C-alpha positions as a printed Julia matrix, in Angstrom:
289×3 Matrix{Float64}:
 -47.02  -59.37  -43.87
 -46.12  -61.19  -40.66
 -42.41  -60.65  -41.27
 -42.95  -56.93  -41.82
 -44.81  -56.69  -38.51
 -41.92  -58.42  -36.74
 -39.47  -56.06  -38.38
 -41.5   -53.02  -37.33
 -41.74  -54.27  -33.8
 -38.0   -54.88  -33.67
 -37.27  -51.36  -35.0
 -39.62  -49.88  -32.42
 -37.82  -51.66  -29.62
 -34.48  -50.41  -30.89
 -35.7   -46.82  -31.02
 -37.35  -46.84  -27.58
 -35.13  -45.48  -24.79
 -34.03  -48.03  -22.22
 -36.29  -47.88  -19.18
 -34.46  -47.21  -15.93
 -34.73  -49.62  -13.04
 -37.8   -48.7   -10.97
 -37.03  -46.9    -7.78
 -38.09  -48.6    -4.57
 -41.02  -46.7    -3.03
 -41.93  -48.87   -0.01
 -38.69  -49.04    1.91
 -38.07  -50.65    5.32
 -34.97  -49.29    7.03
 -33.36  -51.01    9.95
 -30.47  -48.64   10.73
 -31.1   -45.06   11.95
 -28.39  -43.59    9.67
 -30.37  -45.06    6.74
 -33.56  -43.51    8.11
 -32.16  -40.0     8.55
 -30.56  -40.09    5.12
 -33.78  -41.18    3.4
 -35.7   -38.43    5.12
 -33.01  -35.9     4.07
 -33.44  -37.08    0.5
 -37.2   -36.51    0.67
 -38.14  -40.2     1.05
 -40.38  -41.22    3.92
 -39.73  -44.89    4.69
 -42.57  -47.37    4.96
 -41.18  -48.8     8.22
 -38.19  -48.45   10.52
 -36.72  -50.28   13.48
 -37.23  -48.64   16.91
 -38.9   -45.44   15.71
 -39.29  -44.07   19.22
 -35.56  -44.53   19.76
 -34.92  -42.63   16.57
 -37.05  -39.76   17.85
 -35.11  -39.64   21.1
 -31.53  -40.27   19.9
 -31.53  -38.9    16.37
 -34.52  -36.51   16.36
 -33.81  -34.79   13.01
 -34.99  -35.01   10.29
 -38.36  -35.56   11.96
 -39.89  -39.0    11.52
 -43.59  -38.97   10.7
 -45.89  -40.81   13.06
 -47.32  -42.76   10.08
 -44.13  -44.75    9.72
 -44.56  -48.37   10.89
 -42.54  -49.96   13.69
 -40.76  -53.19   12.74
 -39.23  -53.9    16.14
 -35.59  -54.04   17.24
 -32.64  -52.98   15.1
 -30.85  -56.17   16.09
 -33.83  -58.44   15.61
 -36.55  -56.92   13.43
 -40.02  -58.51   13.56
 -40.16  -60.63   10.4
 -43.9   -61.27   10.55
 -44.66  -57.58   10.82
 -42.2   -56.84    8.07
 -43.73  -59.41    5.73
 -47.22  -58.05    6.38
 -46.11  -54.57    5.23
 -44.89  -55.93    1.87
 -41.94  -53.56    1.31
 -40.26  -53.12   -2.11
 -36.84  -53.01   -0.45
 -35.3   -53.77    2.92
 -32.24  -51.79    3.96
 -30.17  -53.9     6.34
 -26.61  -53.78    7.75
 -23.69  -56.08    8.37
 -24.75  -56.99   11.9
 -27.74  -58.79   10.46
 -25.83  -60.83    7.93
 -27.05  -64.08    9.46
 -30.66  -62.9     9.08
 -30.31  -61.9     5.47
 -31.62  -65.15    3.93
 -34.85  -64.77    5.94
 -35.18  -61.11    5.05
 -34.76  -62.0     1.33
 -37.88  -64.18    1.5
 -39.83  -60.93    2.17
 -38.23  -58.48   -0.24
 -34.9   -57.62   -1.95
 -32.3   -56.7     0.64
 -29.47  -54.19    0.37
 -26.87  -53.68    3.06
 -26.1   -49.96    3.43
 -23.45  -49.36    6.03
 -22.34  -45.95    7.32
 -19.5   -46.94    9.69
 -17.81  -49.65   11.66
 -15.49  -52.44   10.55
 -12.49  -50.18   11.26
 -12.73  -48.61    7.79
 -12.62  -44.96    6.62
 -15.79  -43.7     8.2
 -16.29  -40.59    6.05
 -15.79  -42.5     2.81
 -18.36  -45.08    4.02
 -20.84  -42.23    4.76
 -20.34  -40.71    1.35
 -20.7   -44.09   -0.4
 -23.84  -44.97    1.56
 -25.42  -41.58    0.8
 -24.85  -41.97   -2.91
 -26.11  -45.57   -2.78
 -29.37  -44.52   -1.19
 -29.7   -41.71   -3.76
 -29.35  -44.33   -6.51
 -31.79  -46.76   -4.92
 -34.46  -44.07   -4.64
 -33.66  -42.23   -7.85
 -32.68  -39.19   -5.77
 -29.11  -38.88   -7.08
 -29.38  -35.12   -7.42
 -30.76  -34.81   -3.87
 -27.88  -36.97   -2.59
 -25.32  -34.76   -4.25
 -27.07  -31.65   -2.88
 -26.94  -33.14    0.62
 -23.21  -33.7     0.33
 -22.77  -30.16   -0.89
 -24.82  -28.92    2.06
 -22.42  -30.72    4.41
 -19.4   -29.04    2.82
 -21.11  -25.66    3.26
 -22.02  -26.42    6.89
 -18.44  -27.53    7.71
 -16.96  -24.4     6.13
 -19.39  -22.11    7.97
 -18.74  -23.82   11.36
 -14.98  -23.69   10.76
 -15.12  -19.96   10.05
 -17.02  -19.35   13.31
 -14.44  -21.34   15.3
 -11.5   -19.55   13.65
 -13.17  -16.17   14.38
 -13.38  -17.15   18.03
  -9.61  -17.84   18.05
 -10.07  -21.57   18.65
  -8.65  -23.03   15.49
  -6.7   -26.23   16.25
  -8.12  -26.51   19.76
  -8.09  -30.02   21.28
 -11.58  -31.46   21.94
 -12.89  -34.57   23.65
 -16.28  -35.69   22.21
 -18.02  -37.93   24.72
 -21.37  -39.59   25.39
 -22.2   -40.06   29.07
 -23.35  -43.65   29.8
 -23.82  -43.16   33.54
 -22.67  -40.65   36.1
 -19.28  -42.44   36.15
 -18.84  -44.06   32.75
 -18.62  -42.5    29.32
 -17.8   -43.23   25.7
 -15.0   -41.19   24.06
 -15.03  -40.81   20.3
 -11.64  -41.45   18.81
 -10.15  -42.36   15.49
 -12.63  -43.55   12.76
 -15.62  -42.1    14.56
 -18.07  -39.76   12.86
 -17.16  -37.14   15.51
 -13.47  -37.4    14.63
 -14.3   -36.79   10.93
 -16.3   -33.68   11.85
 -13.59  -32.29   14.09
 -11.02  -32.5    11.29
 -13.36  -30.63    8.95
 -13.86  -27.9    11.56
 -10.13  -27.4    12.04
 -10.13  -28.92   15.5
  -8.0   -31.63   17.03
  -9.36  -34.79   18.66
  -7.87  -34.82   22.11
  -8.35  -38.61   22.47
  -5.69  -40.69   20.69
  -6.2   -43.96   22.52
  -7.49  -47.32   21.29
 -11.04  -47.61   20.05
 -13.4   -50.36   18.92
 -14.54  -50.88   15.39
 -17.12  -48.12   15.8
 -14.48  -45.58   16.79
 -15.14  -45.16   20.48
 -13.72  -46.35   23.79
 -15.56  -46.85   27.07
 -13.79  -45.17   29.98
 -14.17  -43.28   33.25
 -14.01  -39.54   33.71
 -10.31  -39.45   34.53
  -9.61  -40.42   30.89
 -10.45  -36.76   30.07
  -7.37  -35.5    32.0
  -4.89  -36.47   29.24
  -4.95  -33.08   27.51
  -5.09  -30.17   30.0
  -6.06  -27.69   27.25
  -8.98  -29.62   25.86
 -12.69  -28.78   25.73
 -15.05  -31.57   26.67
 -18.21  -31.83   24.59
 -20.89  -34.13   26.05
 -23.34  -35.18   23.32
 -27.0   -35.32   24.22
 -29.41  -36.67   25.17
 -28.21  -37.02   28.74
 -30.32  -38.37   31.6
 -31.19  -35.7    34.24
 -28.4   -35.35   36.77
 -25.8   -37.22   34.7
 -23.7   -34.21   33.82
 -23.61  -33.17   37.49
 -22.79  -36.66   38.71
 -19.93  -36.87   36.18
 -18.33  -33.43   36.52
 -19.25  -32.49   40.09
 -17.62  -35.66   41.52
 -14.24  -35.29   43.24
 -12.5   -36.81   40.15
 -14.59  -34.72   37.78
 -13.83  -31.46   39.59
 -10.11  -32.21   39.3
 -10.31  -32.16   35.51
  -8.5   -29.17   33.92
 -11.53  -28.65   31.62
 -13.88  -28.31   34.63
 -11.64  -25.78   36.41
 -11.24  -23.75   33.21
 -14.93  -23.81   32.29
 -14.41  -25.82   29.14
 -17.25  -28.33   29.64
 -20.06  -28.06   27.11
 -23.29  -30.09   26.74
 -24.4   -30.54   23.1
 -27.93  -31.12   21.97
 -29.16  -34.47   20.6
 -26.85  -35.69   17.87
 -26.59  -39.31   16.59
 -22.88  -40.02   16.67
 -23.22  -43.11   14.52
 -25.21  -41.38   11.79
 -24.74  -40.15    8.25
 -24.46  -36.78    6.63
 -27.51  -35.2     8.41
 -26.01  -36.07   11.78
 -22.6   -34.8    10.75
 -24.18  -31.48    9.8
 -26.01  -31.28   13.1
 -22.79  -32.01   14.97
 -20.87  -29.33   13.12
 -23.5   -26.74   13.93
 -23.68  -27.9    17.57
 -19.92  -27.72   18.02
 -19.75  -24.25   16.56
 -22.61  -23.15   18.78
 -20.88  -24.56   21.82
 -17.4   -23.17   21.17
 -18.18  -19.98   19.37
 -21.68  -18.89   20.48
 -20.94  -15.15   19.86
 -19.69  -15.52   16.29
 -22.17  -15.43   13.42
């Protein structure tokens, strides 16, 4: 009798479908690209680093006020994080030294969207699929990637209709009224420009994140280029940069090819890439549908 019960139990286990790994529901995200991607997948994180900074520099998707603040992206508050009892902590390579301490709180997964001098777009695709798997939102992740392809194609058509296909473009972020960051090779902006049929006007050296810090005269290298200044910009910064004697001497200023873009996180994932594509098309081809 006892043996027959054991046999029945064994048969039942064989016939039962394998249970999938449980999706993490209480996720703490340290990097803003992780945050925007989770939100785009329909997952509201339990906690994020620097939520007010996210609202200023990333803005979309909107971050609910209920999400907890776990401090700095470079040094998250471990006590606060432990008190929240997350199921999963999303970290990044810059916090590798902190990983052992994070692992005493919850399982840690490093999800990286750029940097290290690698292929940025492939890193973004891989990170998006990874987060889809971690949250059991694989279908949503695939839909997000398809949405990006659609957005790129639509923006490219608008730019072509405006007669600007192949135009050189500088994508910059103003640091002060005299210093700026120029996005070059391996930046998210460069990846978007390629997909819109535009040419990155900056071909100089960059850091591992794909940008170089320079002064305004660095934008004089290509006299036919547009200059797209990504927001947010402090009040008066655009005027201080481009109304200065050096700024006024730029070919782009004289030809009226300076554009200010809305808020876009230039170190983000697929959602930011979509926002950038839309913003560039709006800036260069405002009269094309």
